[in-house]
N, C-alpha and C positions, 0 to 999 in steps of 0.2 A: 497625602492621601485624604486627611480629615478636610483639607481646603477643597480638595476636588470633590469630595461627597457634600460638602456645603453648596456647591453649585446646582447639584441635583436637586436639593430641598428649597433653593431658593427660587422665587417666584417674581420675575420681573423686578429684581432688586439690583442696585449699583454695588459692586465689589471692588475694592481697589486692585488695580493692575499689579501684576508682578514685576519688579523692575527689570527692564530689558538688559540682557547681558550680550555684549559683543556682537551685535548683529551687523552683518553685511548684506548686499543687496539680494543674495540668493540664499541666506540662512533663514531655515523656518522651523517651527516645532513639528508640524506635520504636513505632508504632501498627500492630499485627499482627492481622490477620483470618486465622483459620484456618477453611477452608472444604473441608469433608470429603465425599467421595462415598460415597453409600448406595445407589446404583441397584441394580436387580435382577440386573445383569450381575455382581455381587460375591455370593459366598456366606457363610453365617454364620460360617465359620472365618476368612475374610479380613475380615468386619466386626470380629470379636472380637481379631485381630492388629492391625487398624488403630486401634481404640479403645485397647488396650493400648499402643500405640507412643506416642500421645499423651500418655497419662497417666504411663507412666515417663519419657518425654522431659521432661515438665514438672516432674517431680520429682528430675530426675537432677542431681547437684552440677555437672557440666560446663555445663548450660544456666543453673543459677542464678549460677555463676561469670560466664559470658558477659554475664548481665544486667547484674550488679554492677560489670563492668569497664567498662560504657559510661561516657560523660562525666557523665550525670546519675544512671546507676546504678538506671534505672527504665524499664520498658515499660508499655504498655497493651495488653491482649490480649482478643479475644473470638472465639466459636466457635460454627460452626453446621453441620449437614449438610444436604446438597442431593441430589437426584435430578432427576426432571423439574420439580420445583418445590423451592423452599427449604422445609426441614422447621421451621416455625415453633417448633414444642414443643422442638426441638434447641438453640435458640439460648441460649448463656450470655452474658449481658450484660457490657460492657466492665469490666474490672478492672485496676489496678495491681499489677504484680508488681515488687516491689523488695527480696524476702529470701526465704530458703527457706521461711518459714511461708506468704508470700503465694502463693509457686508452689504449695506443697502444697493450700493452700486451692482455688485454682482447678483443680487436677487432681482433687480430692477431688469437686467439683461435676460433673465430666465424667465420673468414674468411675461414678456412681450413675444417669446418664441411661439410660434404656432403649434397647436397640440395636435398630433395625429398618430395613428397606429399601423402595424404592418404585420403581415404574416410570420409564422415561424418562432421558434423560441431557441437562440442560442447563447446560452450562459456562457459557453467556452469561448465564443468569439468576443463577446463582452468583456470577459475577464483578459484575454489576450491584448485586446485593444487598450484596456485600461493599464496593463503592465506595460506596454509599449509607451503610453504616455508618461508614466512615473520614470521609465528608464531613459526617455529622451527629453528632458527638460533642464533648465538652468537652475534648479534648485537643489538645496542640500539640507534634507529634512532629517529630523531624528527618527521619524517614523514615516513609512510608505504604505497608504491604505487605499484599497478599494471597496467602495461603500455600494453594494449591488442589491437592488430590490427586484421582485419578481413573483409571479404567481403560478409558474408551471416549471416542470422539468425541462432540461434539455433536450431538444429534440432534432438538431440539425447542427453541423459542423463538428468540430473534433469532440470526443468524450470529455465532459466537464471535468473529471478527475485529471486528466492530462493537463488541461489548462491551470486548473487550480494549483497542482504539483509544481509545475514549471514556475508559475508567480510566486509561490511560496519559497521555493528554492532560492529565490533572488532576494529574499528579505522582506517581500511584501505580505501584508496582512490583509485578509479578505473578510469582512464583515457582511451579514446577509439582514435583509429586511424582507422575508417572505410575507406574501399577501395571502390569507385564506378567508378573504370576505365571499367570494364565489370559487370554491375549489374546484380546480380543472378535473376533468373526467379521468385522466390518466394517473392522477395520484392527488390523493386528498391529504396526506401528511407532509406537505410541502416545507413546513417547518423542520421535520427530521431529515428531509432529503437536503436542505441548505445546511444543516448542522453537519451531516456525514459527508457530503459531496461537492459542496461548493466553498463553505467557508475554511479559512486555515490561517496558521501563522501565530505568533505569540499573543495571548489575550484576545483571539478572535472570539466574535459572539454572534448569536442570532436573536432578533428582536420581532416576533410574529405580530401581524395585524390581523386580528380577527373580526373587527367589526369597522364599518366604513367611518363611524364617529372617532375611531382610533388613529386615522391617518396622520393628522396634524400633530397630536401629541408624540406619536411613536417616532416620527421623522424627528422632531426636534429633539427626543431624548436620545437617539441614536447619534446625531451629529454631536451634542454635548460630550457623550460617553466616548466618541472618538477623539475629539480635541482634547478632552480632560486626562485621557489615558486610564481611566477607571475600570476595572475588570471584575469587580465583585459587587457592584451596585444592585440593588434589588430589582430594578427594570431589566436587567439581563436574566434571559430564561436559560436554565440548563436543561437542554434537551437530550433525554436518554432514550435511545432506541431499544424497544423491547425485542425485536427481531432486526437483523441485519437489512440495511436499505440498499435496494438494487440501483446504483447510479447510472444504470442505462435503460431505467424505466420508461423515460421518454422517448428515446431511440426505438425501443420495441413496439411502444404503443402507436407510433406513427407509421411502422410497418404494417400493423393491423389495420389502422384506420388513417389511411393517407389522406392529406389535404386536398381539397378539390382543385 
């Protein structure tokens, strides 16, 4: 635990990698799905900041050190973007990250992807698609994680709690990066919504973004936490709801204010 916490305090420093133990081609510490919101409630500036955040996080020495400090010193990662549906052209296939070069290779694939948005917000579709990616790959990870970002509640597809519960029941952990830079009209407390309706599994957490300037740092912190396995770092916010959160608020809002 102390070694993992040191990663959070280290800024661009080189830490010795943990000796790799009994690795074969499919064995990894973490199978990580990055599921990124590109719904129309976000603007071009937020798209660009979000994309830059993931590219820079994947290339950051602290992230690479966190990967190398795992028991096996390697993770498997895939990426896709979603709105009302999953953007199939955005999918970056599974890749092993086990070095600075392999992390840079994955980041380079992401950096050249076109940036675009789409209508609707289906967190449930994103979770279900992410779960399918985890259930149908050639890796054997100690943990299976869906890392999902978003700025609004589910408003199409299956109810988000159904998708979340189905994924968690198979051993998947879902962590959330709710974006509160420009809160959606249907729900301002999207961090509470993510905490109660979206995330789940042992050690799951929510790490909100309140300011545009926080994108890059927050994304890097989240990836390091997921790779290192720390669940009690000061960066993790424990969100306590003072009142029950309506997990169908997005669907109900859409019925009152239908999209054109």
